[in-house]
N, C-alpha and C positions, 0 to 999 in steps of 0.2 A: 385648677391650681392657681393659687394667687401669683401674680407677676409683679415683682417690685418694680417701680418706676425709676427710682434713682436712689440708691442706698448710701452713696458715697458723698459725704458732707464735710465741709470744713468745720473744725472744731473751734467755736467761737472764742474759747480761752487761749488758742494758740495762734489765732490769726495774726496778732501784732508781734509775736516773738518769732515766728518762723517764716523764712523767705522760700521754703522748698514745699510748701503745702500746694497739692494740686487736687483738682476734682476730676475724677475718672467715670466715664459712662461707657463701659465696655459691653453692656447688654444691648443686644438688637432684638427686634421683634421676631426675626427669623430664627433665633437661637432656641435649642432645646433646654428647657429647664427642669431641674430635679428637686425633688423634696429631700433634704438632708438634716439628720440630726448629729450634732456635734457633741460627743460624750467626753467631757474633759476639756473645758474650754478655758485653759490657761495659756501660757506663753506660746504654745505650739498650736493647740487646737483653736484658741481664740483667733490667732493670726491667719491660719489657713481657712478657718470658717468665714472670717470677715472677707478673705479675698474671694471666696465663692458667693458671698452675698454681693459683693461689688460686681460680680460677672453676671448676676441676674438670677441665680439659684435661690429657691425657698429654703433658707436655713434657719433651723431652731437650735438654740444653745442650751445645753443642760449645765447649770452652774449650782454651786453650793455656798452656804454661809455668806460672808460679807461680800464675795465677789458678785453673788446673785443680787443680794440686797442694793449694792451700789449700782449695778448695771440696769436693774429694773426701774430705779429712780432716775439715773443720770445717764444711761447709755454706755457704749464701749468706746473707748479711745485708743487708737493704735498709732504711735508715731513709727515711721518706717523709712528706711533708706530708698525704698521703692515707691513712696508716696503714702502720706499719712491718711487715715480712714477714721472717721468718727460716724457712728451709728446711734442716732439719738434713742432715747428710751421709747419714744412714739413709734419707732420702726423696728426696734430691736426685738426678736422673738426670744425670750429668755424664759427658762422653766427651772424650778427646783424639784419637780417630780417628773420622773421619765414617763410616767403613765399618761401624763397630760399632753404629751408631745403627740401621740398617735403614731401610726404606722408610716413608714417612709420608704423612699427609693433607696437611700444611701444612709448608712450609719458610719460616721467617722469616729473611731476610738482613739483619743489622744490622751489616754490616762497613763500614769506612771506604772512601770511593772512592779514597784514596790507595793501597789495595791494588789491583792490576791486575784489572780486569773480565775479563780474559781467562782468569783462573785460576778464575772462578766456575763454569763448566760441569763442569770435573773435580772441583771440591770438592762440588758438590750432586749429581752424577750417581747416587751410591749410594743417595740417598734418594728418587729419583722413581719414579713409576709414571704411567701416562697420566692419572690422576685427581688427582695431587698439584697443589697451588696454591702459587704463590710469591708472597711479600710482600716487597718490598725497602723496608725502613725506612732509607733512606740520603739523603744530601745531594746536591744538585746535579741537573743535567740528565742524568740516566744512563739513562733508559728506553729510548730509541731503540737505543742500543748494547746494553743488556742483552737486549732482545728478540730482536735479530739473534743474539747469541751463543747464546742458549737454543733457537733454532729446531731444531737437529738432535736435541734431547733430548725425551723424553716429559714431558708436563705438561698440566694442564687449562687453567691461566690463570696470567697474571703480573700482579701489582698493584704499584702504587707507594704508599709510606706517608710521610707528613710528620709528624713528631713535633715538637709544640710543647712542649718540655720543657726544664727545667733539671736535668740529672742528671750526676753525676761519679762515676767510680770512684775511690775514696779509697785503697784498697789492695786487694791480692788478697782476693776474697771479700766485699768491702765497697763497697756502692753507696749514694751519697746522692742522693735526689730532692728538691729544695728548692723548686721552684716549677712550677706549671702541670702539664702532663702529658697534654693532649689529643692525639689521633692522628686525622688524616684520611687517608682511602685512596680510591684510584681505580683503575680498570682499564687496564693497559697493553697487553694482549694476551689473547685475541683480541677486537678490536673489530670487530662485524659492522656495516658500514654499512646503514642502513635497517632494522635489526632490533633496535629498542630493548629488546624483551622479553628477547632473548638476553643483551644487556649487563646489564640490570637483575638477571637471575638470578645473573650472576657476582658482581654487587656484593651481591646479598643474602646469597650464601655468605660473602662477607667480613665483612659486618655480623654475621652469625650467629656467626661465630668469637669476636668481642668482646662479644656480648651478655651473656655470663654474667660478664664481668669488670667491675672497678671503673673501668676506662679510659672516658673520654669520648670515644666514637669516632663519627666522622661520615664517611659515604660521600660522595664528590664525583662529579659527572657528567663532569668532564673533568680528567684528571690533569696535563696541561700547565698548566692554570690553577692547580692546586694546588701544583705545583713553583714556579711563579713567585711565588705568595703567600708561600711559604716563603723565597724568595730575597729578598722585601722585608725580611726580617730579616737573613738570613745575609750578604748582600752589604755592607750598611752596618755591621753590628755585629761579626760575625766578621771582616769585612774589615779595619775599622779597628783592631781589637784586635790583629790580627797586624801590620798595617802600622805601628803604633805601638811594635812591638818587644815586645808582650805585656802588654796592660793589660785590666782587667776591664771589664764593661759599665757599672758605675756611674761609672767615670772618663770614659767617652764622654758619658753623658747629663748629667753635672754640669758639664762644661767647655763654655763657650759656643761656642767655635770648632769643636770636634769634634761638638757637638750640630747645628750648621749644617751641617757637611759631611756628617754621617750623613743629615741630612734631604734634601740635594741628591742624595746617592747613591740614596737611597730613591725620589726623583722620577724619576731616570734609569731605575731599575730597573722602575718602574711603566710608563714610556713604552715601554721595550723589551718588556715583557710584553704589553701591549696591542697592539703592532704584531705581535708573533710570534703571538698568539691570532687576530688578524685574518687574517694570512697563511695560517693553518690552517683558515679558514673559520668562526670563531666570532664574527665581528663583529656578527652580528644577534642574538646572545643577550646581553641586558643583564645576565644574571647572571654573566657571564663577563668583565665589564669590571672591572678592578682600579682602584680609585680611593681616595676619602678614607675610606671605612670600613675598609678594610685598613690604611691608613697610621695611622689613630688607634689600631687594635688593636696595631699593632707598636710604637708609642710608649707605649701603656699597659703593655704587657708589659715593655718595656725599663725604663721608670721604676720598676717595682715588683719587678724580679728581684734587685736588690741587687748584691752583689759577685760576679756570676756570671762564670765563666771559660769561654769557649767552647772546644769540643774542639780546635779548629784552633790556638788560641792555646796550649793546654797542650801541643800537639805540638811547636809552635815552641820553647817553653821547655825541653822535654824533649829537644829535638833529635831527634824522630821524623818519618817521612814525613808530609807534610801533604796535606789534601785541596785541591788547587788546580785540576786540569784541569777537572773536572765541577763544582766549586763555584764557581770564579771565572773561569776562561778560557772555558768554554763559553758563559756569558751574554754575555760580551764579543763573542765570534765571532758569536753570533747577532745582536747589534747591528750588527756590520760587514756581515753578509749582508744585513741589511735596510737598509743605507745610513744608519744612524742614528749620531749622535755623542753619546758618553757620556764626556766628558772626566774628570769626577771618578771615575767607576768605572774608566776606563782607568788613571788615575794610581794608584789603590789596588792594582789588580791588577798593575801594573808593580812596585810596591814589594814586593808579597808574592811574586812570582816571583823578584825579586832576593834575598829572604830565603832562599827555597827553594834558589837556586843557591849562595849564600854558605855555607849550612851543609849543602848536599848532602841535602836533605830529600825525597828522591825514593823 
């Protein structure tokens, strides 16, 4: 396996204009490196993939269209509150054909769920061996469907990742990470009932992947709990930003009416989450009850992230397909299956789906 010597470079175009640029060399010769394919190298996949490069992993980025063309010629430039990264084209491994990447140890899926999950198996199949592990850093309740789709293909494990990050792709080859950036991950498959040691070994492999990076990474014992935690932010804030026609988070937290509405949607989300976890047999584990601590965290993040524009809102304004089914409709369907009323959430989801139909954003 090729071992990168030092992938973290100062971007020449930024040296004079920024006083927070730093060079990091977190890779050590004793570290274990993995081959990683990043599928979906935009604001989220591009950022986390670059952090893995920075840590010494052998990372290959799958890109399309002008993003690929620019990065192949000029490299990948990331401005970040945690230290800027520039990977020049001579060092960046970028591909526009998945078959050219070859088989890898890890596949990071960072595509939007607006893309059909049905297309994922064919997309990743050339990358897989029986030992390949798949980490889906995606929004929404996707895991059950993804696990079912991947059953016919060789792989060792499937994980779900929840990114708590404000990151936007400004233009081809340019990503800006403006706030936070932690990543939580849990096991989707295989979960061996009664064999905690087996499950913990899988989680240790995931933890080891990120150990050499600057990413604040945490493994979680229950992926469903993690997805619902992320929904406590996505449903009120991404939801309202779209339902209001395309407003940034600061407009929601600063308006008394919208703030109250976001709070009520979050309460409904917590209610559905705990009922769902209970229905799956987790009611006896107090660690997996979502409550005031999660709510306070979501408000702290939202009050401090400034004029952040959620990706779903940007898709609305750009008239691109929006993440609706898994991000908004699935949680509401889960509430209905549990015979729970969530009138605030249902109203917002109805508005979002109307926007999707109006502009044909499928």
